[in-house]
C-alpha positions in Angstrom: 10.3 -68.9 41.2 9.2 -70.8 43.9 7.8 -68.9 47.7 6.2 -71.3 50.3 6.0 -68.9 52.9 4.0 -65.5 52.4 1.3 -63.9 54.2 -2.1 -62.2 53.1 -4.6 -59.7 54.8 -5.9 -62.7 56.7 -3.3 -62.5 58.9 -0.6 -59.7 58.9 0.2 -59.4 55.2 -1.0 -56.5 52.9 -2.6 -58.4 50.0 -5.7 -60.2 49.6 -5.2 -63.5 48.2 -5.9 -62.3 44.5 -3.5 -59.5 45.0 -0.9 -61.7 46.1 -1.3 -64.7 43.5 -1.7 -62.1 40.4 1.6 -60.4 41.6 3.3 -63.7 41.7 2.2 -64.6 38.3 3.6 -61.2 37.0 6.7 -61.6 38.9 7.1 -65.1 37.4 6.5 -67.9 40.3 6.0 -71.0 38.8 4.7 -71.8 42.6 3.7 -69.5 45.6 1.7 -70.9 48.8 -0.2 -68.6 51.2 0.8 -69.0 55.2 -1.2 -67.0 57.1 -0.3 -67.2 61.0 -2.5 -69.2 63.1 -2.9 -70.9 66.3 -6.0 -72.2 67.8 -7.9 -69.3 67.9 -8.0 -69.0 64.4 -7.2 -72.0 62.4 -10.6 -72.7 60.9 -11.2 -69.0 59.6 -8.3 -68.7 57.6 -8.5 -72.3 56.0 -11.6 -71.6 55.5 -11.4 -68.5 53.5 -8.0 -69.4 51.8 -10.1 -72.3 50.7 -12.8 -70.4 49.1 -9.9 -68.7 46.6 -11.3 -69.5 42.9 -8.3 -68.3 41.1 -6.5 -71.8 41.9 -7.3 -73.4 38.7 -6.3 -70.6 36.2 -3.0 -72.9 35.3 -0.6 -69.8 35.7 0.7 -70.8 39.1 0.4 -73.3 41.4 -1.6 -72.0 44.8 -0.6 -73.9 47.6 -3.3 -73.4 50.7 -1.1 -73.5 54.6 -0.4 -72.3 57.7 2.5 -70.8 59.3 2.1 -72.0 63.0 2.9 -69.4 64.4 4.1 -68.8 68.7 2.0 -71.9 70.0 3.5 -73.5 73.1 6.1 -76.4 72.3 3.6 -78.8 74.0 1.0 -78.1 71.6 2.8 -78.0 68.5 1.4 -81.3 67.6 -1.7 -80.8 68.2 -1.6 -77.8 66.2 0.2 -79.6 63.5 -2.3 -82.3 63.0 -5.4 -79.7 63.3 -4.3 -77.7 60.4 -3.9 -81.0 58.7 -7.3 -82.4 59.7 -8.4 -79.0 58.3 -7.0 -79.4 54.8 -3.9 -76.9 55.2 -1.7 -78.8 52.2 1.6 -77.2 53.4 2.5 -76.6 57.2 5.1 -74.5 58.4 6.2 -73.5 62.0 7.8 -70.6 63.0 11.2 -70.8 63.7 13.2 -69.4 66.8 14.1 -66.3 65.1 17.0 -63.9 66.6 14.2 -60.8 66.7 11.1 -62.3 68.0 10.5 -64.4 71.4 9.7 -67.9 70.2 9.8 -70.0 72.7 12.8 -72.0 73.4 12.2 -75.7 72.0 9.6 -74.7 69.1 12.8 -75.3 66.6 13.0 -78.8 68.1 9.1 -79.7 68.9 9.1 -78.9 64.7 11.8 -80.5 63.2 10.5 -83.7 65.3 7.5 -84.1 63.7 7.2 -85.3 60.4 3.8 -83.4 59.2 5.7 -80.2 59.4 6.8 -79.3 56.3 8.9 -76.5 56.8 10.9 -74.7 60.1 10.6 -71.2 58.9 13.7 -68.7 60.3 15.3 -71.2 62.6 17.7 -68.4 64.0 20.7 -70.6 65.8 19.6 -74.0 65.0 21.7 -76.7 66.3 23.3 -79.7 64.5 21.1 -81.8 66.8 18.5 -80.4 65.5 19.5 -79.9 62.2 19.6 -83.9 62.0 16.3 -84.1 63.4 14.9 -82.1 60.2 16.9 -84.0 58.0 15.5 -87.8 59.5 11.7 -86.2 59.9 12.3 -84.6 56.1 11.8 -81.2 57.2 13.0 -78.3 55.0 14.9 -75.4 56.8 14.3 -71.7 55.8 16.8 -69.3 54.3 14.7 -66.1 54.6 14.7 -62.6 53.0 13.0 -60.9 54.9 14.8 -58.5 57.6 15.8 -59.3 60.6 15.0 -63.3 60.1 17.9 -63.3 58.0 20.4 -62.7 60.4 21.2 -66.2 60.7 21.0 -67.4 57.4 24.4 -68.2 57.5 24.2 -69.9 60.0 21.4 -72.5 58.6 23.6 -72.7 55.5 26.7 -73.7 57.0 25.0 -76.4 60.2 22.6 -77.6 56.9 25.3 -78.2 54.9 27.7 -79.9 57.7 24.2 -81.7 58.2 22.7 -82.6 54.9 19.7 -81.1 55.6 17.3 -79.6 52.9 17.2 -75.9 52.1 14.5 -73.6 50.7 15.0 -70.1 49.8 11.5 -68.3 51.1 10.4 -64.2 51.4 8.4 -64.6 54.4 6.3 -61.7 52.3 4.0 -59.5 53.7 4.1 -56.6 51.4 4.2 -56.1 47.5 7.6 -55.3 48.2 8.7 -58.4 49.3 8.4 -59.9 46.3 11.9 -61.6 45.1 13.7 -61.7 41.7 15.8 -64.9 40.4 18.9 -62.2 40.6 18.3 -61.6 44.2 17.3 -64.5 45.1 20.6 -65.9 43.8 22.8 -63.5 45.7 20.9 -64.4 49.0 21.9 -67.8 48.7 25.2 -67.1 47.6 25.6 -64.6 50.8 24.6 -67.2 52.9 27.7 -69.1 51.9 26.8 -71.4 49.2 28.1 -72.6 46.5 26.4 -72.0 42.8 25.3 -75.8 42.6 23.5 -75.5 46.0 21.8 -72.0 45.2 20.3 -74.1 42.1 19.2 -77.4 44.5 17.8 -74.6 46.8 16.2 -72.6 44.2 15.4 -75.8 41.9 15.5 -79.2 43.0 14.0 -78.6 46.2 11.1 -76.7 45.7 10.1 -79.4 43.2 10.6 -81.9 45.1 8.1 -80.3 48.0 5.5 -79.3 45.6 5.7 -83.2 44.4 4.9 -84.4 48.0 2.2 -81.7 48.9 0.4 -83.0 45.0 0.6 -86.9 46.3 -0.7 -86.3 49.3 -3.5 -83.7 47.8 
């Protein structure tokens, strides 16, 4: 299992980073990214704290230090992404236009227009034009297992298949109950309308490709 979207107590998650990673190891994860919610007010604090994490060298799991840029005005997303990268974020997610949160219109487009963004999280009713931009700029689109955000998984999968945009499955984990199993992850993807070959690509090939890209830069 790979999960590139989780939250610790550095934002609105329930687990300290050590327990989050320990539970990920227990659940058989190969890699996990801690991507707490940030804007300009807390970015330094979150990344400075996560950089102190001392379980990264255990060898049982790849731990990635990242951020989820959340509810930042669209005109400031480029600045926020650059700041996160400059502060050492290995992975940058942008909080997409989920149906269940009042995200500013235009956030999806601002995110997928920026090649420095790695993942657009729960992109809601993303348009074909936005998916094309994501493909062009190598931004992954997220299929989410999180309640509410998952409502548009079928739409995201369909648009992505039509355009050829790469997909990832992430949990958007906030609590111990959010850890995924291989079986449940497969069922989520099949339920979104992917076939078995596409499920394998989303669960194995795409995460490994992204992990390789992260390691190349860090």
